[in-house]
C-alpha positions as CSV (number, residue, x, y, z in Angstrom):
1,M,10.9,14.6,4.7
2,L,11.5,10.9,3.8
3,Y,8.8,8.9,5.5
4,I,10.4,5.4,5.5
5,G,9.6,2.4,7.7
6,S,8.3,-1.2,7.5
7,H,5.1,-3.1,8.1
8,T,5.0,-3.7,11.9
9,S,3.0,-6.0,14.1
10,I,0.0,-5.2,16.2
11,A,0.4,-8.2,18.4
12,G,-0.4,-7.3,22.0
13,G,-2.1,-4.1,21.1
14,L,-2.6,-1.8,18.1
15,E,-0.2,0.8,19.6
16,N,2.6,-1.7,19.4
17,A,2.9,-1.2,15.7
18,A,4.0,2.4,16.4
19,I,6.3,1.4,19.2
20,A,8.0,-1.2,17.0
21,A,8.4,1.3,14.2
22,K,10.1,3.8,16.6
23,A,12.5,1.1,17.8
24,L,13.5,0.5,14.2
25,G,14.3,4.2,13.7
26,A,11.4,4.5,11.2
27,T,9.6,7.7,10.2
28,A,6.7,5.8,8.8
29,F,5.0,2.4,9.2
30,G,2.4,0.0,7.8
31,M,0.0,-2.1,9.9
32,F,-3.1,-4.2,9.9
33,T,-5.9,-3.1,12.3
34,K,-7.0,-6.8,12.8
35,N,-6.0,-10.3,11.9
36,Q,-5.6,-10.0,8.1
37,R,-6.5,-13.7,7.5
38,Q,-9.8,-13.8,9.3
39,W,-13.2,-12.2,8.4
40,A,-14.4,-11.6,11.9
41,S,-12.7,-9.2,14.3
42,K,-13.5,-7.6,17.6
43,P,-14.5,-3.9,17.4
44,I,-11.9,-1.4,18.4
45,T,-13.0,0.0,21.7
46,E,-12.8,3.8,22.5
47,E,-10.1,3.0,25.0
48,E,-8.0,1.1,22.4
49,G,-8.5,3.8,19.8
50,Q,-7.4,6.6,22.2
51,K,-4.4,4.6,23.4
52,F,-3.3,4.2,19.8
53,K,-3.7,7.9,19.1
54,D,-1.9,8.9,22.3
55,T,1.0,6.5,21.5
56,L,1.3,7.9,17.9
57,K,1.5,11.5,19.3
58,A,3.9,10.6,22.0
59,L,6.3,9.0,19.5
60,G,6.1,11.9,17.0
61,F,4.1,10.1,14.3
62,T,1.3,11.8,12.3
63,K,-1.5,10.1,10.2
64,D,0.5,11.1,7.1
65,Q,3.2,8.6,8.1
66,V,1.0,5.5,8.6
67,L,-0.3,3.2,5.8
68,P,-2.7,0.6,7.1
69,H,-3.5,-2.4,5.0
70,D,-6.8,-4.3,4.7
71,S,-7.4,-8.0,5.0
72,Y,-6.0,-10.3,2.2
73,L,-9.4,-12.1,2.1
74,I,-11.3,-9.1,0.6
75,N,-12.1,-9.3,-3.1
76,L,-14.3,-6.4,-4.3
77,G,-14.2,-7.7,-7.9
78,N,-15.7,-11.1,-7.2
79,P,-18.8,-11.6,-9.5
80,D,-20.4,-13.8,-6.9
81,D,-23.0,-11.6,-5.2
82,Q,-22.7,-13.2,-1.8
83,K,-19.0,-13.3,-1.7
84,R,-18.7,-9.7,-2.9
85,K,-21.1,-8.5,-0.2
86,Q,-19.0,-10.3,2.4
87,S,-16.0,-8.5,1.0
88,L,-17.7,-5.1,0.9
89,D,-19.0,-5.4,4.5
90,A,-15.5,-6.3,5.6
91,F,-14.0,-3.5,3.6
92,I,-16.4,-0.9,5.1
93,D,-15.5,-2.3,8.6
94,E,-11.8,-1.8,7.8
95,L,-12.4,1.8,6.7
96,Q,-14.3,2.5,9.9
97,R,-11.6,0.9,12.0
98,V,-9.0,3.2,10.4
99,E,-11.2,6.2,11.2
100,L,-11.5,5.1,14.8
101,L,-7.7,5.2,15.0
102,G,-7.5,8.7,13.7
103,L,-5.9,7.6,10.4
104,D,-6.9,8.5,6.9
105,K,-5.6,5.9,4.5
106,L,-6.4,2.2,3.8
107,N,-4.2,0.3,1.4
108,F,-6.0,-2.5,-0.5
109,H,-5.5,-4.8,-3.5
110,P,-8.1,-4.0,-6.2
111,G,-9.3,-7.6,-6.4
112,S,-9.6,-10.5,-8.8
113,H,-12.1,-11.6,-11.5
114,V,-11.5,-15.2,-10.4
115,N,-11.8,-16.3,-14.0
116,K,-15.6,-15.9,-13.9
117,I,-16.0,-12.5,-15.5
118,D,-13.9,-10.3,-17.9
119,R,-11.4,-7.8,-16.4
120,K,-13.5,-4.7,-17.3
121,G,-16.6,-6.1,-15.7
122,S,-14.7,-7.0,-12.6
123,L,-13.2,-3.4,-12.4
124,T,-16.7,-2.0,-12.6
125,L,-17.7,-4.2,-9.6
126,V,-14.7,-2.8,-7.7
127,A,-15.6,0.7,-8.5
128,E,-19.3,0.2,-7.4
129,A,-18.1,-1.3,-4.2
130,L,-15.7,1.6,-3.5
131,D,-18.5,4.1,-4.1
132,E,-20.7,2.3,-1.6
133,A,-17.9,2.1,1.0
134,L,-17.0,5.7,0.5
135,S,-20.6,6.7,1.1
136,Q,-20.5,5.2,4.6
137,T,-17.2,6.9,5.7
138,T,-16.0,10.4,5.6
139,A,-12.3,10.7,6.4
140,V,-10.5,7.7,5.1
141,R,-9.0,7.4,1.6
142,P,-8.9,3.9,0.0
143,I,-5.4,3.5,-1.6
144,I,-5.3,1.1,-4.6
145,E,-2.1,-1.0,-4.6
146,T,-0.5,-2.0,-7.9
147,T,-0.3,-5.8,-8.3
148,A,2.1,-8.3,-10.0
149,G,-0.5,-9.7,-12.4
150,Q,-0.5,-13.1,-10.8
151,G,-3.4,-15.3,-11.7
152,S,-6.7,-13.4,-12.2
153,N,-5.6,-10.4,-10.1
154,L,-6.6,-6.9,-11.3
155,G,-4.4,-3.8,-11.2
156,S,-1.1,-4.9,-12.7
157,S,-1.0,-2.2,-15.3
158,F,-1.2,1.6,-14.9
159,E,-4.0,1.5,-17.5
160,E,-6.1,-0.7,-15.3
161,I,-5.5,1.5,-12.2
162,A,-6.5,4.5,-14.3
163,E,-9.6,2.8,-15.7
164,L,-10.7,1.9,-12.2
165,L,-10.2,5.5,-11.0
166,T,-12.3,6.8,-13.9
167,Q,-15.2,4.5,-13.0
168,I,-15.2,5.5,-9.3
169,K,-17.7,8.4,-8.9
170,Q,-15.8,9.7,-5.8
171,H,-12.4,9.2,-7.4
172,E,-11.1,12.4,-5.7
173,R,-11.1,10.4,-2.4
174,V,-9.1,7.5,-3.8
175,G,-5.3,7.3,-4.1
176,V,-2.6,4.8,-5.3
177,C,0.2,2.8,-3.8
178,I,3.0,1.5,-6.0
179,D,4.7,-1.7,-4.9
180,T,8.1,-1.8,-6.6
181,C,8.3,-5.6,-6.7
182,H,4.8,-5.8,-8.1
183,I,5.3,-3.3,-10.9
184,F,8.7,-5.0,-11.8
185,A,6.9,-8.4,-12.0
186,A,4.2,-6.8,-14.1
187,G,6.9,-5.6,-16.7
188,Y,7.8,-2.1,-15.6
189,D,11.6,-1.9,-15.5
190,L,13.3,0.2,-12.8
191,R,16.9,-0.9,-13.0
192,S,18.6,1.7,-15.2
193,E,18.3,5.4,-14.8
194,D,16.5,5.7,-18.1
195,A,14.1,2.8,-17.3
196,F,13.4,4.3,-13.9
197,Y,12.4,7.7,-15.2
198,R,10.6,6.2,-18.2
199,T,8.4,4.0,-15.9
200,F,7.5,6.9,-13.6
201,E,6.9,9.3,-16.5
202,E,4.4,6.6,-17.8
203,F,2.8,6.4,-14.3
204,D,2.5,10.2,-14.2
205,R,1.0,10.4,-17.7
206,I,-1.5,7.6,-17.2
207,V,-2.4,7.8,-13.5
208,G,-0.8,11.0,-12.2
209,F,1.7,11.7,-9.4
210,D,-1.1,13.6,-7.6
211,K,-2.7,10.2,-6.9
212,L,0.5,8.6,-5.4
213,E,-0.1,8.4,-1.6
214,G,2.2,5.5,-0.6
215,M,4.7,3.0,-1.7
216,H,5.8,-0.5,-0.8
217,L,9.5,-0.8,-1.3
218,N,10.6,-4.3,-2.1
219,D,13.3,-5.8,-4.3
220,A,12.2,-8.8,-6.4
221,K,13.3,-12.5,-6.4
222,I,11.9,-12.9,-9.9
223,K,12.7,-11.6,-13.4
224,L,11.2,-8.6,-15.0
225,G,7.7,-9.4,-16.3
226,S,7.3,-12.7,-14.5
227,N,3.9,-11.8,-13.0
228,L,5.0,-13.4,-9.7
229,D,4.8,-11.7,-6.3
230,R,8.2,-12.7,-4.7
231,H,9.7,-10.0,-2.4
232,E,13.4,-9.7,-1.6
233,S,15.5,-7.5,0.6
234,L,16.7,-4.2,-0.8
235,G,19.6,-4.6,-3.2
236,K,19.6,-8.4,-3.0
237,G,17.2,-9.1,-5.8
238,Q,16.6,-8.6,-9.5
239,I,15.9,-4.8,-9.1
240,G,19.1,-3.9,-7.3
241,M,19.8,-1.0,-5.0
242,E,20.1,1.9,-7.5
243,P,16.3,2.4,-8.0
244,F,15.8,2.6,-4.2
245,I,18.5,5.3,-4.0
246,R,16.7,7.2,-6.7
247,I,13.5,7.0,-4.8
248,A,15.2,8.2,-1.6
249,Q,16.6,11.2,-3.5
250,D,13.6,12.1,-5.7
251,P,11.4,14.8,-4.2
252,R,8.3,13.3,-5.8
253,F,8.5,10.5,-3.2
254,R,8.7,12.7,-0.1
255,G,5.9,13.2,2.3
256,I,4.2,9.8,1.6
257,P,4.7,6.6,3.6
258,L,7.4,4.3,2.0
259,I,6.8,0.9,3.6
260,L,9.3,-2.0,3.5
261,E,7.7,-5.5,3.1
262,T,11.1,-7.1,2.5
263,I,11.5,-10.7,3.5
264,D,14.2,-10.4,6.3
265,S,12.8,-8.4,9.2
266,S,16.2,-8.5,10.9
267,L,17.4,-6.1,8.1
268,W,14.6,-3.6,8.5
269,S,16.5,-1.2,10.7
270,E,19.5,-1.3,8.4
271,E,17.4,-0.8,5.3
272,I,15.6,2.1,6.9
273,A,18.9,3.8,8.0
274,L,20.3,3.2,4.5
275,M,17.4,4.9,2.8
276,Q,17.5,7.8,5.3
277,R,21.3,8.2,4.6
278,Y,20.8,8.3,0.9
279,A,18.0,10.9,1.3
280,K,20.3,13.1,3.5
281,E,23.2,12.8,1.0
282,D,21.0,14.3,-1.7
283,Q,20.3,17.4,0.5
284,R,24.0,18.3,1.0
């Protein structure tokens, strides 16, 4: 089944993310479990957690169709001990929040070396932080998101993702999320059929499709290899619609949450329906 949806809001209650996704005709959704731009957050009460689980079940969603995202403030690769500890504590809290909601994935950006340490050293710090976080949780899988390579951010190449995975002692509990805009900005072409299959063959060879546990589907405002994170609505940017049709019709992308973060939320229901239609056309 094609699990396709968008990142929906938790305003007014965590369960509202699922309700909004259902209203869009989605079969998947992304969400935050707290305000993503603040360090502090109120704990999730047992009542709130149960209400979310009940809503999920009532609407026909399973944990496999939900891809939570952590706070944008977290940077596990920061060489400053105090700042990295603050990030690690917040990351562990995010994992535990996801567990309380009965979910099993937490999407996160690998971090940044903030121009104070080399990339390899920063990746080692991220790996150490992930092992510590994993030791304090049992059911949630951190999902590393590919990045555009903007500034000092880590994770813009498949090689860096693979290197990070090899350094994590509990790597079997860690997955990967590909953001189509990000990898395009990082230099991975998707536009032609040959380029599409070449890019994903490279991903499979270096990282492995067995690690792919989610995707962010975004067209790109910017040119190939620009290293800028600038999302666009599907088919309206530099990537074009054809790669998204291929994703909808490729069985390798079934059964994982495919989450729109496109810039015009008024088009989400249309984009979701379009992807579902292409997936059904392939099954005729």
